[in-house]
MOPAC internal coordinates of N, CA, C and O (Angstrom, degrees):
PM7 1SCF
backbone

  N    0.0000 0     0.00 0     0.00 0    0    0    0
  C    1.4456 1     0.00 0     0.00 0    1    0    0
  C    1.5221 1   108.73 1     0.00 0    2    1    0
  O    1.2310 1   120.57 1   -42.70 1    3    2    1
  N    1.3059 1   116.52 1   137.30 1    3    2    1
  C    1.4640 1   121.33 1  -178.35 1    5    3    2
  C    1.5178 1   109.86 1  -104.56 1    6    5    3
  O    1.2310 1   121.40 1   -34.58 1    7    6    5
  N    1.3232 1   114.92 1   145.42 1    7    6    5
  C    1.4597 1   120.55 1   173.93 1    9    7    6
  C    1.5170 1   108.05 1  -130.73 1   10    9    7
  O    1.2310 1   121.03 1   -19.32 1   11   10    9
  N    1.3087 1   115.64 1   160.68 1   11   10    9
  C    1.4648 1   121.12 1   179.33 1   13   11   10
  C    1.5204 1   108.34 1  -102.86 1   14   13   11
  O    1.2310 1   120.63 1   -49.61 1   15   14   13
  N    1.3276 1   116.40 1   130.39 1   15   14   13
  C    1.4626 1   121.07 1   178.03 1   17   15   14
  C    1.5209 1   107.84 1  -130.62 1   18   17   15
  O    1.2310 1   121.19 1     3.23 1   19   18   17
  N    1.3339 1   115.33 1  -176.77 1   19   18   17
  C    1.4681 1   119.03 1   177.67 1   21   19   18
  C    1.5257 1   111.08 1   -63.09 1   22   21   19
  O    1.2310 1   120.16 1   157.05 1   23   22   21
  N    1.3258 1   117.30 1   -22.95 1   23   22   21
  C    1.4549 1   121.08 1   178.54 1   25   23   22
  C    1.5252 1   111.68 1   -84.45 1   26   25   23
  O    1.2310 1   119.56 1   173.39 1   27   26   25
  N    1.3198 1   118.44 1    -6.61 1   27   26   25
  C    1.4630 1   122.14 1  -175.18 1   29   27   26
  C    1.5216 1   109.32 1   110.63 1   30   29   27
  O    1.2310 1   120.33 1    16.33 1   31   30   29
  N    1.3185 1   116.97 1  -163.67 1   31   30   29
  C    1.4629 1   121.05 1   179.88 1   33   31   30
  C    1.5166 1   109.46 1   -68.33 1   34   33   31
  O    1.2310 1   120.73 1   -46.96 1   35   34   33
  N    1.3334 1   116.22 1   133.04 1   35   34   33
  C    1.4567 1   121.14 1   177.34 1   37   35   34
  C    1.5226 1   109.14 1  -123.60 1   38   37   35
  O    1.2310 1   120.86 1   -35.64 1   39   38   37
  N    1.3167 1   115.97 1   144.36 1   39   38   37
  C    1.4561 1   123.01 1  -173.22 1   41   39   38
  C    1.5188 1   111.51 1  -115.65 1   42   41   39
  O    1.2310 1   121.16 1   -22.08 1   43   42   41
  N    1.3403 1   115.38 1   157.92 1   43   42   41
  C    1.4638 1   122.11 1   176.43 1   45   43   42
  C    1.5233 1   111.68 1   -78.55 1   46   45   43
  O    1.2310 1   120.69 1   147.61 1   47   46   45
  N    1.3259 1   116.29 1   -32.39 1   47   46   45
  C    1.4632 1   121.42 1  -172.81 1   49   47   46
  C    1.5201 1   109.84 1  -143.98 1   50   49   47
  O    1.2310 1   121.20 1   -41.74 1   51   50   49
  N    1.3213 1   115.31 1   138.26 1   51   50   49
  C    1.4624 1   121.68 1   170.94 1   53   51   50
  C    1.5213 1   105.55 1  -120.43 1   54   53   51
  O    1.2310 1   120.00 1   -53.61 1   55   54   53
  N    1.3295 1   117.61 1   126.39 1   55   54   53
  C    1.4632 1   123.13 1   176.57 1   57   55   54
  C    1.5228 1   107.71 1  -111.28 1   58   57   55
  O    1.2310 1   120.61 1   -68.83 1   59   58   57
  N    1.3213 1   116.45 1   111.17 1   59   58   57
  C    1.4651 1   122.94 1  -177.32 1   61   59   58
  C    1.5246 1   108.40 1  -100.75 1   62   61   59
  O    1.2310 1   120.55 1   -63.78 1   63   62   61
  N    1.3207 1   116.55 1   116.22 1   63   62   61
  C    1.4626 1   121.16 1  -179.53 1   65   63   62
  C    1.5200 1   113.05 1   -98.23 1   66   65   63
  O    1.2310 1   119.84 1  -172.16 1   67   66   65
  N    1.3342 1   117.90 1     7.84 1   67   66   65
  C    1.4570 1   121.50 1  -177.37 1   69   67   66
  C    1.5300 1   111.34 1  -120.54 1   70   69   67
  O    1.2310 1   119.51 1   128.48 1   71   70   69
  N    1.3144 1   118.53 1   -51.52 1   71   70   69
  C    1.4684 1   126.55 1  -176.14 1   73   71   70
  C    1.5264 1   111.91 1    43.71 1   74   73   71
  O    1.2310 1   121.32 1   -96.00 1   75   74   73
  N    1.3210 1   115.08 1    84.00 1   75   74   73
  C    1.4611 1   118.11 1   176.03 1   77   75   74
  C    1.5239 1   109.26 1   -67.53 1   78   77   75
  O    1.2310 1   120.28 1   -21.77 1   79   78   77
  N    1.2989 1   117.07 1   158.23 1   79   78   77
  C    1.4634 1   121.49 1  -175.14 1   81   79   78
  C    1.5097 1   114.76 1   -56.66 1   82   81   79
  O    1.2310 1   119.61 1   152.86 1   83   82   81
  N    1.3326 1   118.34 1   -27.14 1   83   82   81
  C    1.4650 1   121.66 1  -177.96 1   85   83   82
  C    1.5254 1   112.43 1   -84.54 1   86   85   83
  O    1.2310 1   119.65 1   169.47 1   87   86   85
  N    1.3140 1   118.27 1   -10.53 1   87   86   85
  C    1.4699 1   123.69 1   179.34 1   89   87   86
  C    1.5259 1   112.33 1    56.86 1   90   89   87
  O    1.2310 1   119.84 1  -147.48 1   91   90   89
  N    1.3209 1   117.91 1    32.52 1   91   90   89
  C    1.4634 1   122.02 1  -176.27 1   93   91   90
  C    1.5303 1   112.59 1   -56.93 1   94   93   91
  O    1.2310 1   120.34 1   137.49 1   95   94   93
  N    1.3152 1   116.96 1   -42.51 1   95   94   93
  C    1.4566 1   119.86 1  -178.94 1   97   95   94
  C    1.5271 1   110.82 1   -61.28 1   98   97   95
  O    1.2310 1   120.34 1   136.94 1   99   98   97
  N    1.3407 1   116.96 1   -43.06 1   99   98   97
  C    1.4668 1   119.03 1   178.95 1  101   99   98
  C    1.5238 1   111.76 1   -66.75 1  102  101   99
  O    1.2310 1   119.75 1   134.92 1  103  102  101
  N    1.3196 1   118.09 1   -45.08 1  103  102  101
  C    1.4638 1   119.82 1  -176.05 1  105  103  102
  C    1.5243 1   112.01 1   -62.37 1  106  105  103
  O    1.2310 1   119.76 1   158.16 1  107  106  105
  N    1.3216 1   118.07 1   -21.84 1  107  106  105
  C    1.4666 1   121.78 1   179.27 1  109  107  106
  C    1.5252 1   113.36 1  -104.55 1  110  109  107
  O    1.2310 1   119.64 1  -174.70 1  111  110  109
  N    1.3205 1   118.29 1     5.30 1  111  110  109
  C    1.4652 1   120.22 1  -172.55 1  113  111  110
  C    1.5261 1   113.68 1   -69.58 1  114  113  111
  O    1.2310 1   119.21 1   165.75 1  115  114  113
  N    1.3142 1   119.11 1   -14.25 1  115  114  113
  C    1.4610 1   120.30 1   176.94 1  117  115  114
  C    1.5190 1   112.61 1   -61.33 1  118  117  115
  O    1.2310 1   120.52 1   159.86 1  119  118  117
  N    1.3204 1   116.62 1   -20.14 1  119  118  117
  C    1.4637 1   121.45 1   179.39 1  121  119  118
  C    1.5244 1   112.41 1   -77.06 1  122  121  119
  O    1.2310 1   119.95 1   155.28 1  123  122  121
  N    1.3397 1   117.70 1   -24.72 1  123  122  121
  C    1.4577 1   119.89 1  -173.64 1  125  123  122
  C    1.5192 1   114.50 1  -135.13 1  126  125  123
  O    1.2310 1   119.70 1  -175.61 1  127  126  125
  N    1.3269 1   118.18 1     4.39 1  127  126  125
  C    1.4611 1   122.33 1   176.62 1  129  127  126
  C    1.5265 1   108.26 1  -116.40 1  130  129  127
  O    1.2310 1   120.50 1   -50.96 1  131  130  129
  N    1.3222 1   116.66 1   129.04 1  131  130  129
  C    1.4624 1   121.13 1  -179.46 1  133  131  130
  C    1.5316 1   110.25 1   -55.68 1  134  133  131
  O    1.2310 1   119.90 1   -28.60 1  135  134  133
  N    1.3283 1   117.79 1   151.40 1  135  134  133
  C    1.4729 1   120.27 1  -179.66 1  137  135  134
  C    1.5260 1   112.98 1   -54.06 1  138  137  135
  O    1.2310 1   119.81 1   144.89 1  139  138  137
  N    1.3303 1   117.96 1   -35.11 1  139  138  137
  C    1.4663 1   121.20 1   179.01 1  141  139  138
  C    1.5270 1   111.53 1   -90.89 1  142  141  139
  O    1.2310 1   120.07 1  -176.06 1  143  142  141
  N    1.3433 1   117.47 1     3.94 1  143  142  141
  C    1.4574 1   122.57 1  -177.31 1  145  143  142
  C    1.5175 1   112.41 1   -74.35 1  146  145  143
  O    1.2310 1   121.30 1   -10.95 1  147  146  145
  N    1.3257 1   115.11 1   169.05 1  147  146  145
  C    1.4574 1   121.82 1  -178.06 1  149  147  146
  C    1.5212 1   110.11 1  -127.37 1  150  149  147
  O    1.2310 1   120.96 1   -41.59 1  151  150  149
  N    1.3093 1   115.77 1   138.41 1  151  150  149
  C    1.4553 1   123.82 1   175.75 1  153  151  150
  C    1.5245 1   106.56 1  -105.78 1  154  153  151
  O    1.2310 1   120.38 1   -56.61 1  155  154  153
  N    1.3295 1   116.88 1   123.39 1  155  154  153
  C    1.4692 1   121.68 1  -177.21 1  157  155  154
  C    1.5202 1   108.71 1  -122.06 1  158  157  155
  O    1.2310 1   120.79 1   -44.70 1  159  158  157
  N    1.3252 1   116.09 1   135.30 1  159  158  157
  C    1.4591 1   119.94 1   172.29 1  161  159  158
  C    1.5194 1   109.77 1  -128.30 1  162  161  159
  O    1.2310 1   121.27 1   -30.39 1  163  162  161
  N    1.3170 1   115.17 1   149.61 1  163  162  161
  C    1.4593 1   121.76 1   176.34 1  165  163  162
  C    1.5207 1   110.00 1  -116.31 1  166  165  163
  O    1.2310 1   120.48 1  -178.95 1  167  166  165
  N    1.3336 1   116.69 1     1.05 1  167  166  165
  C    1.4654 1   121.03 1  -170.76 1  169  167  166
  C    1.5168 1   111.49 1  -116.73 1  170  169  167
  O    1.2310 1   121.66 1    -6.69 1  171  170  169
  N    1.2958 1   114.42 1   173.31 1  171  170  169
  C    1.4489 1   121.75 1   177.86 1  173  171  170
  C    1.5153 1   108.97 1   147.93 1  174  173  171
  O    1.2310 1   120.60 1    -2.83 1  175  174  173
  N    1.3116 1   116.46 1   177.17 1  175  174  173
  C    1.4650 1   120.56 1   176.42 1  177  175  174
  C    1.5204 1   108.10 1  -138.70 1  178  177  175
  O    1.2310 1   120.95 1    -2.05 1  179  178  177
  N    1.3085 1   115.78 1   177.95 1  179  178  177
  C    1.4631 1   120.21 1  -174.88 1  181  179  178
  C    1.5235 1   113.53 1   -87.65 1  182  181  179
  O    1.2310 1   119.28 1  -171.35 1  183  182  181
  N    1.3196 1   118.98 1     8.65 1  183  182  181
  C    1.4610 1   121.22 1   179.04 1  185  183  182
  C    1.5311 1   109.72 1   -62.07 1  186  185  183
  O    1.2310 1   120.60 1   -35.06 1  187  186  185
  N    1.3060 1   116.46 1   144.94 1  187  186  185
  C    1.4574 1   121.50 1  -179.13 1  189  187  186
  C    1.5290 1   111.98 1   -56.50 1  190  189  187
  O    1.2310 1   120.26 1   139.78 1  191  190  189
  N    1.3358 1   117.10 1   -40.22 1  191  190  189
  C    1.4682 1   119.91 1  -179.68 1  193  191  190
  C    1.5314 1   111.16 1   -64.06 1  194  193  191
  O    1.2310 1   120.04 1   142.95 1  195  194  193
  N    1.3191 1   117.54 1   -37.05 1  195  194  193
  C    1.4661 1   120.75 1   178.63 1  197  195  194
  C    1.5209 1   110.61 1   -67.06 1  198  197  195
  O    1.2310 1   120.50 1   134.29 1  199  198  197
  N    1.3148 1   116.65 1   -45.71 1  199  198  197
  C    1.4667 1   120.87 1   178.52 1  201  199  198
  C    1.5235 1   110.15 1   -61.08 1  202  201  199
  O    1.2310 1   120.15 1   137.03 1  203  202  201
  N    1.3339 1   117.32 1   -42.97 1  203  202  201
  C    1.4614 1   121.31 1   178.82 1  205  203  202
  C    1.5320 1   110.60 1   -61.23 1  206  205  203
  O    1.2310 1   120.54 1   137.49 1  207  206  205
  N    1.3391 1   116.57 1   -42.51 1  207  206  205
  C    1.4606 1   120.02 1   178.50 1  209  207  206
  C    1.5237 1   111.71 1   -67.30 1  210  209  207
  O    1.2310 1   119.74 1   140.36 1  211  210  209
  N    1.3254 1   118.11 1   -39.64 1  211  210  209
  C    1.4688 1   120.49 1   175.37 1  213  211  210
  C    1.5302 1   110.12 1   -56.52 1  214  213  211
  O    1.2310 1   120.93 1   131.27 1  215  214  213
  N    1.3132 1   115.83 1   -48.73 1  215  214  213
  C    1.4671 1   119.85 1  -178.53 1  217  215  214
  C    1.5228 1   111.41 1   -63.88 1  218  217  215
  O    1.2310 1   120.36 1   138.50 1  219  218  217
  N    1.3388 1   116.92 1   -41.50 1  219  218  217
  C    1.4627 1   120.21 1   177.22 1  221  219  218
  C    1.5146 1   112.04 1   -63.09 1  222  221  219
  O    1.2310 1   120.58 1   137.62 1  223  222  221
  N    1.3262 1   116.50 1   -42.38 1  223  222  221
  C    1.4673 1   121.20 1   179.77 1  225  223  222
  C    1.5303 1   111.21 1   -63.92 1  226  225  223
  O    1.2310 1   120.83 1   141.33 1  227  226  225
  N    1.3268 1   116.02 1   -38.67 1  227  226  225
  C    1.4627 1   119.78 1  -174.22 1  229  227  226
  C    1.5265 1   113.88 1   -84.13 1  230  229  227
  O    1.2310 1   119.94 1   144.36 1  231  230  229
  N    1.3394 1   117.71 1   -35.64 1  231  230  229
  C    1.4592 1   118.62 1  -167.07 1  233  231  230
  C    1.5263 1   116.63 1  -118.75 1  234  233  231
  O    1.2310 1   119.30 1   156.17 1  235  234  233
  N    1.3257 1   118.95 1   -23.83 1  235  234  233
  C    1.4604 1   118.92 1  -177.48 1  237  235  234
  C    1.5258 1   111.12 1   -77.29 1  238  237  235
  O    1.2310 1   120.07 1   -48.68 1  239  238  237
  N    1.3298 1   117.48 1   131.32 1  239  238  237
  C    1.4632 1   118.84 1   173.52 1  241  239  238
  C    1.5247 1   109.65 1   -70.80 1  242  241  239
  O    1.2310 1   120.82 1   -20.81 1  243  242  241
  N    1.3028 1   116.03 1   159.19 1  243  242  241
  C    1.4645 1   121.64 1  -176.47 1  245  243  242
  C    1.5271 1   111.74 1   -54.83 1  246  245  243
  O    1.2310 1   119.82 1   136.96 1  247  246  245
  N    1.3396 1   117.95 1   -43.04 1  247  246  245
  C    1.4620 1   120.08 1  -175.96 1  249  247  246
  C    1.5339 1   113.07 1   -67.66 1  250  249  247
  O    1.2310 1   119.86 1   167.70 1  251  250  249
  N    1.3469 1   117.87 1   -12.30 1  251  250  249
  C    1.4592 1   121.60 1   175.23 1  253  251  250
  C    1.5299 1   111.63 1  -106.11 1  254  253  251
  O    1.2310 1   120.67 1  -164.38 1  255  254  253
  N    1.3207 1   116.33 1    15.62 1  255  254  253
  C    1.4595 1   120.35 1   178.17 1  257  255  254
  C    1.5105 1   114.92 1    98.07 1  258  257  255
  O    1.2310 1   120.03 1  -174.71 1  259  258  257
  N    1.3152 1   117.54 1     5.29 1  259  258  257
  C    1.4606 1   121.07 1   178.66 1  261  259  258
  C    1.5178 1   111.10 1   -77.01 1  262  261  259
  O    1.2310 1   121.12 1    -0.68 1  263  262  261
  N    1.3113 1   115.46 1   179.32 1  263  262  261
  C    1.4551 1   120.91 1  -177.29 1  265  263  262
  C    1.5127 1   113.27 1   -79.96 1  266  265  263
  O    1.2310 1   121.32 1   -11.85 1  267  266  265
  N    1.3183 1   115.08 1   168.15 1  267  266  265
  C    1.4600 1   121.83 1  -178.71 1  269  267  266
  C    1.5253 1   112.95 1   -91.83 1  270  269  267
  O    1.2310 1   119.63 1   165.35 1  271  270  269
  N    1.3185 1   118.31 1   -14.65 1  271  270  269
  C    1.4634 1   121.43 1  -174.41 1  273  271  270
  C    1.5244 1   111.01 1  -126.96 1  274  273  271
  O    1.2310 1   121.04 1   -18.96 1  275  274  273
  N    1.3276 1   115.62 1   161.04 1  275  274  273
  C    1.4611 1   121.54 1   178.44 1  277  275  274
  C    1.5208 1   109.63 1   -61.99 1  278  277  275
  O    1.2310 1   120.62 1   -47.59 1  279  278  277
  N    1.3307 1   116.42 1   132.41 1  279  278  277
  C    1.4588 1   123.43 1  -179.30 1  281  279  278
  C    1.5184 1   108.89 1  -118.04 1  282  281  279
  O    1.2310 1   120.42 1   -48.83 1  283  282  281
  N    1.3209 1   116.80 1   131.17 1  283  282  281
  C    1.4638 1   121.38 1   177.78 1  285  283  282
  C    1.5183 1   108.89 1  -130.74 1  286  285  283
  O    1.2310 1   121.04 1   -41.39 1  287  286  285
  N    1.3230 1   115.62 1   138.61 1  287  286  285
  C    1.4619 1   122.48 1   173.51 1  289  287  286
  C    1.5176 1   106.15 1  -111.94 1  290  289  287
  O    1.2310 1   120.64 1   -58.46 1  291  290  289
  N    1.3281 1   116.37 1   121.54 1  291  290  289
  C    1.4583 1   121.15 1  -174.15 1  293  291  290
  C    1.5220 1   109.92 1  -114.00 1  294  293  291
  O    1.2310 1   120.89 1   -48.33 1  295  294  293
  N    1.3034 1   115.91 1   131.67 1  295  294  293
  C    1.4600 1   121.61 1   173.69 1  297  295  294
  C    1.5156 1   108.11 1  -124.63 1  298  297  295
  O    1.2310 1   120.74 1   -19.73 1  299  298  297
  N    1.2953 1   116.19 1   160.27 1  299  298  297
  C    1.4613 1   119.79 1   177.18 1  301  299  298
  C    1.5165 1   109.44 1  -156.33 1  302  301  299
  O    1.2310 1   121.60 1   -12.36 1  303  302  301
  N    1.2981 1   114.54 1   167.64 1  303  302  301
  C    1.4509 1   122.34 1   174.81 1  305  303  302
  C    1.5199 1   106.46 1  -110.16 1  306  305  303
  O    1.2310 1   120.75 1   -54.53 1  307  306  305
  N    1.3156 1   116.16 1   125.47 1  307  306  305
  C    1.4631 1   120.05 1  -179.40 1  309  307  306
  C    1.5233 1   109.84 1   -67.24 1  310  309  307
  O    1.2310 1   121.31 1   -43.67 1  311  310  309
  N    1.3414 1   115.09 1   136.33 1  311  310  309
  C    1.4583 1   118.82 1   175.10 1  313  311  310
  C    1.5271 1   109.82 1  -145.48 1  314  313  311
  O    1.2310 1   121.03 1   -18.46 1  315  314  313
  N    1.3117 1   115.63 1   161.54 1  315  314  313
  C    1.4548 1   121.72 1  -174.28 1  317  315  314
  C    1.5247 1   112.49 1   -60.48 1  318  317  315
  O    1.2310 1   119.96 1   141.32 1  319  318  317
  N    1.3246 1   117.69 1   -38.68 1  319  318  317
  C    1.4650 1   121.42 1  -179.28 1  321  319  318
  C    1.5317 1   111.49 1   -62.16 1  322  321  319
  O    1.2310 1   120.35 1   135.31 1  323  322  321
  N    1.3347 1   116.93 1   -44.69 1  323  322  321
  C    1.4610 1   120.84 1  -179.72 1  325  323  322
  C    1.5329 1   111.40 1   -66.92 1  326  325  323
  O    1.2310 1   120.40 1   138.22 1  327  326  325
  N    1.3270 1   116.85 1   -41.78 1  327  326  325
  C    1.4630 1   119.48 1   177.79 1  329  327  326
  C    1.5253 1   110.29 1   -63.52 1  330  329  327
  O    1.2310 1   120.11 1   141.92 1  331  330  329
  N    1.3320 1   117.40 1   -38.08 1  331  330  329
  C    1.4626 1   120.90 1   176.99 1  333  331  330
  C    1.5213 1   111.55 1   -61.57 1  334  333  331
  O    1.2310 1   120.43 1   140.93 1  335  334  333
  N    1.3237 1   116.78 1   -39.07 1  335  334  333
  C    1.4630 1   121.00 1   177.82 1  337  335  334
  C    1.5243 1   110.58 1   -63.95 1  338  337  335
  O    1.2310 1   120.32 1   136.73 1  339  338  337
  N    1.3358 1   117.00 1   -43.27 1  339  338  337
  C    1.4684 1   120.64 1   178.23 1  341  339  338
  C    1.5270 1   111.37 1   -63.12 1  342  341  339
  O    1.2310 1   120.27 1   138.13 1  343  342  341
  N    1.3249 1   117.09 1   -41.87 1  343  342  341
  C    1.4629 1   121.03 1   178.10 1  345  343  342
  C    1.5285 1   109.84 1   -61.36 1  346  345  343
  O    1.2310 1   120.22 1   138.65 1  347  346  345
  N    1.3231 1   117.19 1   -41.35 1  347  346  345
  C    1.4650 1   121.22 1   177.97 1  349  347  346
  C    1.5203 1   111.50 1   -61.98 1  350  349  347
  O    1.2310 1   120.26 1   136.08 1  351  350  349
  N    1.3282 1   117.11 1   -43.92 1  351  350  349
  C    1.4673 1   120.43 1   179.11 1  353  351  350
  C    1.5224 1   111.06 1   -63.58 1  354  353  351
  O    1.2310 1   120.73 1   143.18 1  355  354  353
  N    1.3367 1   116.22 1   -36.82 1  355  354  353
  C    1.4662 1   119.09 1   178.08 1  357  355  354
  C    1.5315 1   110.03 1   -67.15 1  358  357  355
  O    1.2310 1   120.35 1   138.51 1  359  358  357
  N    1.3150 1   116.94 1   -41.49 1  359  358  357
  C    1.4663 1   120.74 1   179.07 1  361  359  358
  C    1.5270 1   111.14 1   -63.53 1  362  361  359
  O    1.2310 1   120.25 1   145.28 1  363  362  361
  N    1.3385 1   117.13 1   -34.72 1  363  362  361
  C    1.4691 1   122.03 1   179.49 1  365  363  362
  C    1.5322 1   112.34 1   -80.98 1  366  365  363
  O    1.2310 1   120.19 1   171.68 1  367  366  365
  N    1.3156 1   117.23 1    -8.32 1  367  366  365
  C    1.4649 1   120.68 1  -178.69 1  369  367  366
  C    1.5216 1   113.45 1    82.31 1  370  369  367
  O    1.2310 1   119.74 1  -170.06 1  371  370  369
  N    1.3238 1   118.10 1     9.94 1  371  370  369
  C    1.4673 1   121.74 1   179.42 1  373  371  370
  C    1.5282 1   111.88 1   -81.57 1  374  373  371
  O    1.2310 1   120.59 1   160.19 1  375  374  373
  N    1.3164 1   116.48 1   -19.81 1  375  374  373
  C    1.4567 1   122.48 1  -178.02 1  377  375  374
  C    1.5202 1   107.61 1  -134.78 1  378  377  375
  O    1.2310 1   120.85 1   -44.87 1  379  378  377
  N    1.3233 1   115.97 1   135.13 1  379  378  377
  C    1.4546 1   120.09 1  -178.90 1  381  379  378
  C    1.5220 1   109.23 1  -134.91 1  382  381  379
  O    1.2310 1   121.01 1   -46.00 1  383  382  381
  N    1.3190 1   115.67 1   134.00 1  383  382  381
  C    1.4646 1   120.72 1   175.37 1  385  383  382
  C    1.5206 1   107.96 1   -83.70 1  386  385  383
  O    1.2310 1   120.68 1   -52.25 1  387  386  385
  N    1.3204 1   116.30 1   127.75 1  387  386  385
  C    1.4685 1   121.13 1   177.79 1  389  387  386
  C    1.5235 1   107.88 1   -88.59 1  390  389  387
  O    1.2310 1   120.82 1   -66.68 1  391  390  389
  N    1.3207 1   116.03 1   113.32 1  391  390  389
  C    1.4589 1   121.20 1  -179.15 1  393  391  390
  C    1.5170 1   108.12 1  -103.07 1  394  393  391
  O    1.2310 1   121.27 1   -60.99 1  395  394  393
  N    1.3216 1   115.17 1   119.01 1  395  394  393
  C    1.4585 1   120.24 1  -179.63 1  397  395  394
  C    1.5225 1   111.93 1   -81.38 1  398  397  395
  O    1.2310 1   120.97 1   134.37 1  399  398  397
  N    1.3375 1   115.76 1   -45.63 1  399  398  397
  C    1.4649 1   118.43 1  -176.31 1  401  399  398
  C    1.5237 1   109.88 1  -159.73 1  402  401  399
  O    1.2310 1   121.50 1   -30.74 1  403  402  401
  N    1.3388 1   114.73 1   149.26 1  403  402  401
  C    1.4630 1   121.30 1   175.86 1  405  403  402
  C    1.5266 1   108.47 1  -111.78 1  406  405  403
  O    1.2310 1   120.71 1   -38.29 1  407  406  405
  N    1.3416 1   116.25 1   141.71 1  407  406  405
  C    1.4559 1   122.87 1  -178.82 1  409  407  406
  C    1.5146 1   109.71 1  -124.37 1  410  409  407
  O    1.2310 1   120.56 1   -35.47 1  411  410  409
  N    1.3343 1   116.53 1   144.53 1  411  410  409
  C    1.4571 1   121.20 1   170.55 1  413  411  410
  C    1.5286 1   107.50 1   -71.79 1  414  413  411
  O    1.2310 1   120.18 1   -23.01 1  415  414  413
  N    1.3173 1   117.26 1   156.99 1  415  414  413
  C    1.4583 1   121.17 1  -178.76 1  417  415  414
  C    1.5297 1   111.61 1   -55.63 1  418  417  415
  O    1.2310 1   120.59 1   144.09 1  419  418  417
  N    1.3303 1   116.48 1   -35.91 1  419  418  417
  C    1.4648 1   120.22 1  -179.55 1  421  419  418
  C    1.5291 1   111.90 1   -63.83 1  422  421  419
  O    1.2310 1   119.79 1   160.82 1  423  422  421
  N    1.3109 1   118.01 1   -19.18 1  423  422  421
  C    1.4637 1   121.93 1  -178.05 1  425  423  422
  C    1.5341 1   111.77 1  -108.14 1  426  425  423
  O    1.2310 1   120.74 1  -157.97 1  427  426  425
  N    1.3271 1   116.19 1    22.03 1  427  426  425
  C    1.4680 1   120.70 1   179.69 1  429  427  426
  C    1.5246 1   111.17 1   -59.16 1  430  429  427
  O    1.2310 1   120.30 1   145.60 1  431  430  429
  N    1.3276 1   117.04 1   -34.40 1  431  430  429
  C    1.4722 1   120.74 1   177.96 1  433  431  430
  C    1.5198 1   111.81 1   -61.91 1  434  433  431
  O    1.2310 1   120.65 1   140.33 1  435  434  433
  N    1.3254 1   116.36 1   -39.67 1  435  434  433
  C    1.4676 1   120.24 1   177.26 1  437  435  434
  C    1.5338 1   110.73 1   -64.58 1  438  437  435
  O    1.2310 1   121.45 1   138.49 1  439  438  437
  N    1.3299 1   114.84 1   -41.51 1  439  438  437
  C    1.4685 1   119.20 1   179.41 1  441  439  438
  C    1.5244 1   110.16 1   -62.23 1  442  441  439
  O    1.2310 1   120.54 1   136.32 1  443  442  441
  N    1.3207 1   116.57 1   -43.68 1  443  442  441
  C    1.4597 1   120.84 1  -179.89 1  445  443  442
  C    1.5285 1   110.93 1   -63.80 1  446  445  443
  O    1.2310 1   120.43 1   136.45 1  447  446  445
  N    1.3185 1   116.78 1   -43.55 1  447  446  445
  C    1.4716 1   120.43 1   178.81 1  449  447  446
  C    1.5240 1   110.31 1   -61.36 1  450  449  447
  O    1.2310 1   120.73 1   139.09 1  451  450  449
  N    1.3112 1   116.21 1   -40.91 1  451  450  449
  C    1.4688 1   119.54 1   179.58 1  453  451  450
  C    1.5239 1   111.12 1   -66.09 1  454  453  451
  O    1.2310 1   120.53 1   138.90 1  455  454  453
  N    1.3186 1   116.60 1   -41.10 1  455  454  453
  C    1.4608 1   121.31 1   178.01 1  457  455  454
  C    1.5292 1   110.64 1   -62.30 1  458  457  455
  O    1.2310 1   120.10 1   135.33 1  459  458  457
  N    1.3173 1   117.41 1   -44.67 1  459  458  457
  C    1.4606 1   121.41 1  -179.70 1  461  459  458
  C    1.5224 1   112.01 1   -67.15 1  462  461  459
  O    1.2310 1   120.15 1   159.22 1  463  462  461
  N    1.3408 1   117.32 1   -20.78 1  463  462  461
  C    1.4594 1   120.67 1   177.54 1  465  463  462
  C    1.5136 1   112.41 1   -68.08 1  466  465  463
  O    1.2310 1   120.06 1   162.58 1  467  466  465
  N    1.3318 1   117.49 1   -17.42 1  467  466  465
  C    1.4593 1   122.06 1   175.07 1  469  467  466
  C    1.5145 1   115.49 1    73.42 1  470  469  467
  O    1.2310 1   119.39 1  -162.49 1  471  470  469
  N    1.3094 1   118.77 1    17.51 1  471  470  469
  C    1.4637 1   121.07 1  -177.03 1  473  471  470
  C    1.5204 1   113.77 1  -117.35 1  474  473  471
  O    1.2310 1   119.90 1  -165.62 1  475  474  473
  N    1.3181 1   117.80 1    14.38 1  475  474  473
  C    1.4638 1   119.18 1   179.27 1  477  475  474
  C    1.5217 1   110.01 1   -73.62 1  478  477  475
  O    1.2310 1   120.69 1   -31.23 1  479  478  477
  N    1.3267 1   116.28 1   148.77 1  479  478  477
  C    1.4627 1   121.47 1  -179.58 1  481  479  478
  C    1.5261 1   110.97 1  -118.56 1  482  481  479
  O    1.2310 1   120.67 1  -162.81 1  483  482  481
  N    1.3017 1   116.33 1    17.19 1  483  482  481
  C    1.4582 1   122.50 1   179.12 1  485  483  482
  C    1.5111 1   107.68 1  -171.06 1  486  485  483
  O    1.2310 1   120.79 1     7.11 1  487  486  485
  N    1.3098 1   116.09 1  -172.89 1  487  486  485
  C    1.4543 1   120.91 1  -179.53 1  489  487  486
  C    1.5237 1   110.44 1   -80.70 1  490  489  487
  O    1.2310 1   121.06 1   -35.03 1  491  490  489
  N    1.3166 1   115.57 1   144.97 1  491  490  489
  C    1.4545 1   121.80 1   172.81 1  493  491  490
  C    1.5272 1   106.57 1  -103.30 1  494  493  491
  O    1.2310 1   120.72 1   -50.85 1  495  494  493
  N    1.3210 1   116.24 1   129.15 1  495  494  493
  C    1.4550 1   121.37 1  -177.01 1  497  495  494
  C    1.5113 1   108.97 1  -110.07 1  498  497  495
  O    1.2310 1   120.35 1   -49.58 1  499  498  497
  N    1.3312 1   116.93 1   130.42 1  499  498  497
  C    1.4683 1   122.17 1   173.30 1  501  499  498
  C    1.5245 1   105.87 1  -109.77 1  502  501  499
  O    1.2310 1   121.01 1   -63.81 1  503  502  501
  N    1.3357 1   115.68 1   116.19 1  503  502  501
  C    1.4676 1   121.84 1  -179.30 1  505  503  502
  C    1.5258 1   108.91 1   -79.55 1  506  505  503
  O    1.2310 1   121.33 1   -61.09 1  507  506  505
  N    1.3209 1   115.07 1   118.91 1  507  506  505
  C    1.4657 1   120.44 1  -177.91 1  509  507  506
  C    1.5202 1   110.44 1   -86.96 1  510  509  507
  O    1.2310 1   119.64 1   143.37 1  511  510  509
  N    1.3185 1   118.28 1   -36.63 1  511  510  509
  C    1.4695 1   119.94 1  -179.72 1  513  511  510
  C    1.5051 1   109.88 1  -118.91 1  514  513  511
  O    1.2310 1   120.10 1   180.00 1  515  514  513

């Protein structure tokens, strides 16, 4: 749920599906995440800088350079039951996939380049058939 404050709109939860190595979105989330809000990410890589930022986000107090909001890193194992639940939510209209652009198979290279650019705001679809 979002509320309006002197800082602008503030949210209860931020779900980050990208988490760049610098954690810029998290370090600035105090501007748009409520003080009791939670920042959750499911992404990241094994680079030392990413691991260092994960640890800083999770364990450093604010006065030592840590973040202002609760940080959680979530992992899971894909299974048929969970995918079935997601399919059900999509069928009910409770969950929607945001599709930014569709590409023909011949343009898969363009889709990949765009994805690697890190600026997509939805899913990129490559049509195989």
